[in-house]
ZAROTOR-888853 format. One record per atom (N, C-alpha, C): residue in one letter; x, y, z. Coordinates in steps of 0.05 Angstrom, whole numbers, plus 5000, padded with zeros to 4 digits. Example, Ala and Ser with C-alpha at 12.3 -4.5 7.8 and 13.67 -1.06 7.14 Angstrom:
BEGIN
a526448865156 a524649105156 a526449345156 s525749555142 s527349795143 s525850015157 
END
This chain:
BEGIN
m501749765000 m500050005000 m501750255000 g500850464987 g502450704987 g502250865012 a503951065015 a503951225039 a501451395039 k500751485063 k498251645066 k498551915053 a496352025046 a496352295034 a497052495056 h498152725048 h499052925067 h496753015085 n494453055074 n492253155089 n490252945097 s491152705101 s489352485109 s488252535137 p485852435143 p484652485170 p486252345192 s485952435216 s487352325239 s485652125253 l486951935266 l485651725281 l485151815310 i482851745320 i482051815348 i482251565365 g483351585388 g483851355406 g481351195412 r479151335418 r476651195425 r475651025401 q475951145377 q475051005353 q476650745349 a479350765351 a481050535347 a480550325368 r480150405393 r479650215414 r477050065409 a474950215401 a472350085396 a472549875374 l474149925353 l474449725332 l475949475343 a477949525360 a479449295371 a477649125389 l476049255406 l474249095423 l472148945407 a471149075386 a469148945369 a470348695355 a473048705350 a474348475337 a474948245356 g474548295382 g474948075401 g477148115421 f478648345420 f480748395439 f479548485465 t481048445487 t480048525514 t480448815519 e482548935509 e483149215513 e485049305491 a485249575488 a486949685467 a487549975473 g489750075462 g490550345465 g492050435441 l492250695437 l493450815413 l495850985422 v498050955407 v500451115413 v501351255388 a502151505390 a503251655367 a506251665369 f507551665346 f510551675344 f511451945336 p513752035348 p515151905370 p513751955396 y513751755414 y512451795440 y514451905460 a513451995483 a515052145501 a517552005511 n517351745517 n519651595528 n520951405509 e520751475483 e521851305463 e524951275465 e526351485470 e529251475472 e530051315496 r528651345518 r529251185542 r528950885536 d526750815523 d526250525517 d528250415497 a529050585478 a531050495458 a533650445472 g534450615490 g536950585504 g537050335521 r534750285534 r534650045551 r534849785535 f533449785513 f533549545496 f536349495486 a537649705476 a540349685465 a542249585487 a542049685511 a543749605533 a543349315540 w540749225540 w540048945546 w541348755526 v541248825501 v542548665480 v545548665483 r546648905488 r549548935490 r550648775513 e549148745534 e550048605558 e549748295555 g548748205532 g548547925527 g546147785540 r544247945549 r541947825563 r539947705544 a540247725518 a538447605499 a539147315493 g541447225504 g542246945499 g542646895470 t541546665461 t541946585433 t539646685414 m538046865424 m535846975407 m536947185389 r538447095368 r539847275350 r537947455335 y535447375332 y533647555317 y533247815331 l533647825357 l533348075372 l535748265366 e537848155355 e540148315348 e540148415319 r538048355305 r537948435277 r538148745274 r539748835254 r540149115250 r539249205223 t538649455220 t537849575195 t540349635178 e539949715154 e542249765136 e544149975147 d543150165163 d544850375174 d546050295201 g545650045210 g546949945234 g545249965259 q542850075259 q541250095283 q539949815289 l539749765315 l538149525322 l535249565313 a534249375299 a531549415287 a529449465308 r529749345332 r527749365353 r528149605372 e530249755367 e530749985385 e528450175385 r527550245361 r525250425358 r523850355332 v521250405332 v519650325309 v520650465283 a521650705285 a522550855261 a524850735247 a526350555260 a528650435247 a527850265223 p526050065227 p525249915204 p522850035190 f521350215203 f518850315192 f518750625194 p520350765178 p520551055180 p517851195174 w516051045161 w513451165154 w511451155177 a512051005198 a510050955219 a509551215235 r507051275238 r506151515253 r504651435279 s503751185280 s502151105303 s502050805304 a501150705327 a500850415331 a498350365349 l496750175341 l494550085357 l495549835371 v495649845398 v496649615414 v494249475427 c493849225421 c491549075430 c492348865451 f490748825471 f491148635493 f489048425492 a489848175492 a487847955493 a488447785518 s486547785537 s486947655562 s486847355560 y488547215575 y488246925577 y488146845607 v486647005622 v486146935650 v484146705651 y484946495665 y483146255668 y482646225698 p480446335709 p479946335737 p479846055751 e478945855736 e478745595749 e481245425747 a483245525732 a485645365729 a487545395753 p489145185758 p490945205781 p493345385774 l494845455795 l497245605792 l499645405793 s501745465778 s504045285779 s505245275806 t504945485822 t506145495848 t504445355869 k502045265862 k500245135881 k499844845874 t501144735854 t500644455846 t503344305844 p504644245866 p507244125866 p507043815863 e505743725842 e505443435837 e507943335823 p509543165836 p512143085823 p511842915798 r509542785794 r509242625770 r508342785746 s507843035750 s506743205728 s508743425721 g508543515696 g510043745687 g508243995686 w509444215679 w507944465676 w508444585649 i506244635635 i506344785610 i505145065616 a506545275607 a505645545612 a502845585602 r501245725618 r498345745613 r497745875586 y499446045576 y498846165550 y498845965528 a500145735532 a500345525511 a498145315514 w496345345532 w494145145536 w491945175514 s492045385498 s489845475482 s488845265462 g486245255460 g484945075440 g482145175434 r480845055415 r478145125408 r476844875396 a474144865398 a472744635387 a472344655357 n472844425343 n472344425315 n469444355309 a468844305283 a466044255275 a464844005289 k466643815296 k465743565308 k465643585339 g466243825349 g466243865378 g468843775391 e470843705375 e473443615387 e475143865392 r476443865415 r478144085422 r480844055410 r481644235393 r484144225379 r485844465386 p488544445381 p490244675388 p489544925373 s489945145386 s489645405372 s492145575379 d493245685358 d495645845361 d494846135364 y495446265387 y494646535391 y495746725370 h498046665358 h499046835337 h497046855314 k495946625306 k494146625283 k491446745291 v490446675315 v487846775324 v487847075326 l489947185338 l490047475342 l490747625317 l492347505300 l493047645275 l490547675258 k488847465258 k486347485243 k484647725253 r484547755279 r482947975290 r484248245283 l486948255285 l488348505278 l487848575249 r487848375232 r487248425203 r484448535199 a482548445216 a479848545213 a479748845221 v481248915242 v481349195250 v482749365228 e484849255217 e486349385195 e484449435172 a482849235164 a481049265142 a478949485147 r477949495171 r475949695178 r477149975176 l479550005185 l480850265184 l481450345155 h482050155138 h482450225110 h479850305097 e477650175105 e475050265095 e474450545103 e475350625127 e474750895137 e476651105125 f479251035123 f481251235116 f482451195088 g481750985075 g482850935049 g485650815050 a487350885031 a490050765029 a491950895049 f493250725065 f495450815083 f497250575088 e499650625096 e501550415101 e500950285128 s501150025130 s500549885155 s501949615156 r502549525181 r503649265186 r502349155211 a501648895211 a500348765234 a502248545244 y502748555271 y504548355283 y503448245309 v503847985313 v503347855338 v505847695345 d507647825360 d510147695369 d512047625345 t511647745322 t513247665299 t514647895286 g514148145294 g515348375281 g517648495297 p519148665284 p521448805297 p520549035315 v518848975334 v517849175353 v518049065381 v518349245401 v518249155429 v515349225439 e513649025437 e510849065443 e510249175470 r511749085490 r511249175518 r511649475520 s513749585508 s514249875510 s512050035497 l511049935474 l508850065460 l506350055477 a505849825490 a503449795506 a503549985530 v505850025542 v506050215564 v505450495554 a506650565531 a506150835519 a503250875512 a501850655505 a499050675498 a497150675522 g498250655546 g496650675570 g495350415578 l496450185570 l495249925577 l496349805602 g498249935615 g499349825639 g502249925643 w503649805662 w506449875666 w508149625664 a510749665660 a512649445659 a513449375687 g512749135696 g513349065723 g516148975728 k516748915754 k519448825761 k520148565748 n518048405740 n518548155726 n518648205695 t518648455687 t518848545659 t516348495643 c514248395655 c511748355641 c510148605641 l508448645621 l506548865622 l504348785642 i503848965661 i501748915681 i499449105678 h497148995671 h494749155668 h493449165696 p492549395706 p491649415733 p489049265739 q487549175719 q485149025724 q485448735714 l487048695693 l487248435680 l489848295687 g491648425701 g494248305708 g496048285684 s497848085685 s499748055663 s499147815645 w497047675650 w496347445633 w494847545608 g496447635589 g495247735565 g497147735542 f496147705518 f497747725493 f497648005483 l499748085468 l499748355456 l499948325426 a498448485412 a498448495383 a498648795375 v500248845354 v500849125346 v500249165317 l498849385312 l498249475285 l499649745281 l501849745265 l503249985258 l501850125234 m501750395236 m500250535215 m501650795208 s501150885183 s502151145175 s500151365180 l498051305195 l496051495202 l496951675226 d496351925224 d496852105247 d494752055268 v495252155292 v493452115314 v492652395325 s490052435329 s489152685340 s488552655370 e488152415379 e487552375408 e488752105416 p491352105424 p492651845430 p491751715456 a490951875476 a490151765502 a487251695502 s486551445505 s483751365506 s482451425533 q479851455534 q478451495559 q478951255578 r479251025566 r479650785582 r482350795597 a484450895584 a487050915597 a486851105621 s485351325618 s485051505640 s483551375664 e481551205657 e480151065678 e481950875694 l483650735679 l485450545691 l487350665711 a488050915707 a489851055725 a488351215746 s485751155749 s484051305767 s484351225796 s482651335813 s482751285841 s482250995848 r480750845831 r480250565837 r482850405838 v484750465820 v487350335820 v488950435844 r488950695849 r490450805872 r489450695898 k486850655900 k485650555925 k486650275931 f486750105910 f487749825914 f490649835922 a492250005908 a495150015913 a495650105942 s494250315950 s494850425977 s493850245999 s492050055993 s491149876014 s493149656020 r495349636005 r497349426008 r500049546013 v500249746031 v502749876037 v504749666047 g507149686037 g509149486043 g509649306020 e507549276003 e507849115978 e507649295954 f506149505956 f505649685933 f506349975941 a506850135921 a507350415926 a504750565923 g503050565944 g500550705943 g500751005947 s502951095959 s503351375963 s506151445956 a506751695953 a509351785945 a511451695965 g513651585955 g515851505972 g515651235984 a513451095979 a513050835993 a514950625984 a516050645960 a517650435949 a520650455954 g521550685964 g524350705971 g526150705946 a528550585950 a530550605928 a529750465903 e528350225905 e527550085881 e525550245864 r523950395878 r521950555863 r523250755844 s525750835852 s527051035835 s527950905808 r528050635807 r528750505782 r526450475764 a523950535774 a521650495757 a521750675733 p520450595711 p520550755686 p519351025690 e520451225675 e519151485674 e516451445661 r514751645663 r512151615650 r511251885640 n509651875619 n508452125609 n505552115617 s504052315607 s501252335616 s499452105606 f500451945587 f498851735577 f499451465590 e501551455606 e502351205618 e501151175646 i500450925652 i499450855679 i501850835698 p501650955721 p503950955740 p504750665748 d507350635752 d508450375761 d507250325789 r506050085793 r504850015819 r506149775831 c508549705823 c509949485836 c510849555864 g511549805868 g512249895895 g514549735907 t514349665932 t516549515946 t516249215943 c514249125929 c513848835926 c516148705911 r517148475922 r519348335910 r518648045905 r516047975904 r515247695902 r516347565878 c516147695855 c517147565830 c520147525831 i521547715842 i524547695844 i525247465862 e524047445885 e524747235904 e523746965896 a521646945879 a520546695872 a522046565848 c523446725832 c524746615809 c526946415817 p526646165811 p528545965821 p531345965807 t531546095784 t534046105770 t535346385772 r534146565787 r535146835791 r535446985765 a533446955748 a533447105722 a532747395727 l531547455750 l530647735756 l532547845777 d535147815774 d537047905794 d536948205798 v536148345777 v535848635778 v532948705772 p531448845790 p528748915784 p528449055757 y526348985742 y525649105716 y527549015694 q529348815700 q531048715680 q530948405680 m530748285657 m530647995654 m533147895641 d534547715654 d536847585642 d535747335628 a535347355602 a534047135588 a535746875590 t538346905593 t540046665593 t539546495618 r538146605638 r537446455662 r534446415665 c532846515646 c529946505648 c528946225640 i527246105656 i526245835650 i524745825623 a523146035618 a521646045593 a523646035569 y525746195570 y527746195549 y529045925547 l529945815569 l531445555569 l529745325558 t527145325564 t525445095556 t524145135529 i524345375517 i523045425491 i525045515471 e526445735476 e528145855455 e530945725454 h531945645476 h534645535477 h534745245465 k536545205447 k536744935435 k539344805446 g539244545448 g541644395457 g541744365487 p544044295498 p544344245527 p543844495543 i542744455567 i542344665587 i544444635609 a545544855618 a547644855639 a546544705663 e548244525674 e547344355696 e546544525721 e547944745725 e547344905749 e544545025748 l543345045724 l540645155721 l538444945723 m539144695719 m537144475718 m535544445743 p536744465767 p535044435791 p532844645793 g533544895785 g531545115786 g529345085766 i529744935745 i527644905725 i525244745736 g525844585756 g523644435769 g522144265750 r519444295749 r517744125732 r516744275708 q517944505702 q517144665679 q518044525653 v516244435636 v517044305611 v516644475587 f515144695590 f514844895568 f514045155581 g515945345580 g515445605592 g515345605622 c514545825633 c514445855662 c512446075670 d510946025691 d508946215700 d509546325729 i511846245740 i512346295768 i512146595775 c513646755760 c513747045767 c510947175763 q509247065747 q506547165743 q504647055764 d505046795771 d503246665790 d503446795818 v505746895825 v506047015852 v505447315852 c504847435829 c504347715828 c501647795840 p501547975859 p498948045871 p497048165852 w498048295831 w496148405811 w494748195795 n495947965792 n494547735779 n492547615799 q493247615824 q491247515844 q488847695844 k489347955841 k487048145840 k485448095815 a486748035793 a485247975768 a483447735771 l484447525786 l482847285790 l480447345808 r480747525826 r478547595845 r476747815835 g477347915811 g476048165802 g473248135792 g472047895793 g469347855784 g469247675760 p466947645747 p466647475724 p468547545702 i469947345692 i471747375670 i470847205646 s470647325623 s469747175600 s472247055586 i472246785584 i474446645571 i474046655541 d476146735527 d476146755499 d475446485486 p473346455470 p472546195459 p474646075441 e476446235429 e478446125412 e481046075426 l481146135452 l483546095468 l483045955494 q481045785494 q480345635518 q482445425525 p482845375550 p484945175558 p484144895550 r486144745541 r485744455536 r486444305562 p484544165574 p484944035600 p487343855601 e487943715579 e490143525579 e492943665581 l493043925577 l495544065579 l496044195606 i494044175624 i494344285651 i495444065669 n497844105680 n499243905696 n499343635682 p500443625657 p500543375643 p502543175656 k501842925655 k503542715667 k506242695652 l508342685666 l510942665654 l511242415638 e510142195648 e510341935634 e508841955607 w506542085607 w505142125582 w506742285562 l507842505571 l509442675553 l511942515542 a513142355560 a515442195552 a514741975532 s512241895532 s511341675515 s510841765486 l510642025482 l510042125455 l512342075436 d511841975412 d513841965392 d513542215374 e515242245355 e515142495339 e512442525325 k511342315315 k508742335301 k506542415320 s506442295344 s504342365363 s504742645374 f507242725376 f507843005385 f506643205365 e507043145339 e505943325318 e502943325319 q501743095323 q498843085324 q497743235348 m499143225370 m498143355395 m498643655394 f500943735382 f501744015385 f501844175359 n501244055337 n501144205312 n499044425314 g499944675311 g498044895315 g498145005343 s499844895360 s500044985388 s502745125392 p502845325410 p505445445416 p507545255426 v506645025437 v508544825448 v510444725426 r509444725402 r511044625379 r513644775376 r513745025386 r516245185383 r518645055397 a518144915419 a520344785433 a521444555417 g519844435399 g520744205383 g520543955399 f520343735385 f520143465397 f522443405416 r524943445406 r527243395422 r527543585445 g526743835441 g526844025463 g524943955485 l522543865478 l520643785499 l521643535514 q522743345499 q523943115513 q526043195533 r527843365524 r529943475542 r528743595567 n526643755564 n525443885587 n524043685605 v522843475593 v521543265609 v523643115625 a525943065613 a528042925628 a528943085652 i529243345649 i529943515672 i527843505694 a525243525685 a523043505705 a523043245719 m523643025705 m523842765718 m526042755739 g528342875732 g530542885751 g529843045776 n528143255773 n527343415795 n524943295811 s523743085800 s521442965813 s522142805838 g524542695839 g525342525861 g524242245859 l522942175837 l521641915833 l523341725816 v524041505828 v525741305814 v524241155793 q521641185792 q520141045771 q520841145743 f522141375742 f522841485716 f525641395706 v527041235723 v529741155716 v529941005690 p528140805684 p528340655659 p528140835634 r526341025635 r526041205612 r528541375609 l529641475631 l531941645630 l534441485621 e534541235628 e536841075619 e536641035588 e534241005578 e533940985549 e534841235535 w534041465546 w534741715534 w537741775537 a538941695559 a541741745564 a543541595545 a542441375534 a544041205516 a543741295487 g541841465481 g541341545453 g540441835453 g538741895433 g537742175432 g539942365423 n539242625422 n541142825415 n542742915439 e544543095435 e546343175456 e544843305480 g542943485474 g541443615495 g539943415512 l538643215499 l537043015514 l538842835530 r541042745518 r542942575532 r544042715557 a544842965555 a545943105578 a543843135600 a541343205592 a539243235612 a538642965626 a538542755610 a537842485621 a540042395640 r542542435633 r544742345651 r544742515676 w544242765674 w544042935698 w541742835716 a539442785704 a537142695719 a537742425733 l539042235719 l539641985731 l541542015755 g543542185752 g545242245775 g543842355799 r541842525793 r540242645815 r538542445829 l537242265813 l535442065825 l536941835839 r539441785832 r540941565844 r542541645868 k542341895876 k543841985900 k542641855925 
END
């Protein structure tokens, strides 16, 4: 599509949000470029990459032709972008257990965002990939905007584009970046997907009425009622509060306060510095993105996590508030598949490559790969303390790829002590 005309109409925040909600998103906000804290966010991302905290995720290091990190700021790969609609899709499941409350040694844990499924025409529940589900909705919003404004440049992304979605979501008034580095929405918590529509449209009203409501006295009242855990009043958070992100008039204030639950709960110490994630120690990174052997010193902390990790979110008081916040409508296209909640390790270990594909084709779990999931299951077995897993581990230790062999041998050594 060509660039927008010079005198094209401007987008209004309320209008864009209404289209997003009509398409099935839980919440949405609009941000105009450049936004107030863009330089700050660009510097933080560049420093995070420079310090090696991205691990082997080389795609985060991709640069433009002039040498800029593509994800530093939207203008690097998309100089035509004037605005972004940031959409939030909740995956809060009130009836589902927390990973921190179900220490069943015979079971593994799959991160709740990857439980998603939907019923097919026969009523069978099949995997659903949030990338595809949300991209379809974003395309619907994009189409409506083109009907309204005509030709303009646009790009739609769900975890696939050279953008830092969380920074844009904060700028759009959808929440703040917590000490666990997740976007925290004051009513929905951090259990949510982000989808971004970049546009060459100008914005006449970037701050939506909803964003103002979220920063209202209702949020301040909740925060101030938990002094010691939250910064309900000025100065309550002490030294750590000073590290919180700056904010402009469209951003919701940081409400993490003095709370350190996520930092203290992380078993691999990936959150050694508040508001910074060391991906090389993060269980989600290790069990999904990282390929090959995992460092032995990190294996005990991985526990029973076989795909991703929910620990820093499960202990967050804002997510507890979201669960207690009243009736929550579960997205029909992202409903949890019961068989993926606390799945038995023996069942996961019994899958061959064909059955793995049948079970997880179209699911986020497929990103770990068959061998990656086996490696993760071996580590969970080693952390279970159950000698019943020894025969399976012996089989894996004698064959398989390097990552699986290393994990199985470590697990056998742990169980035979």
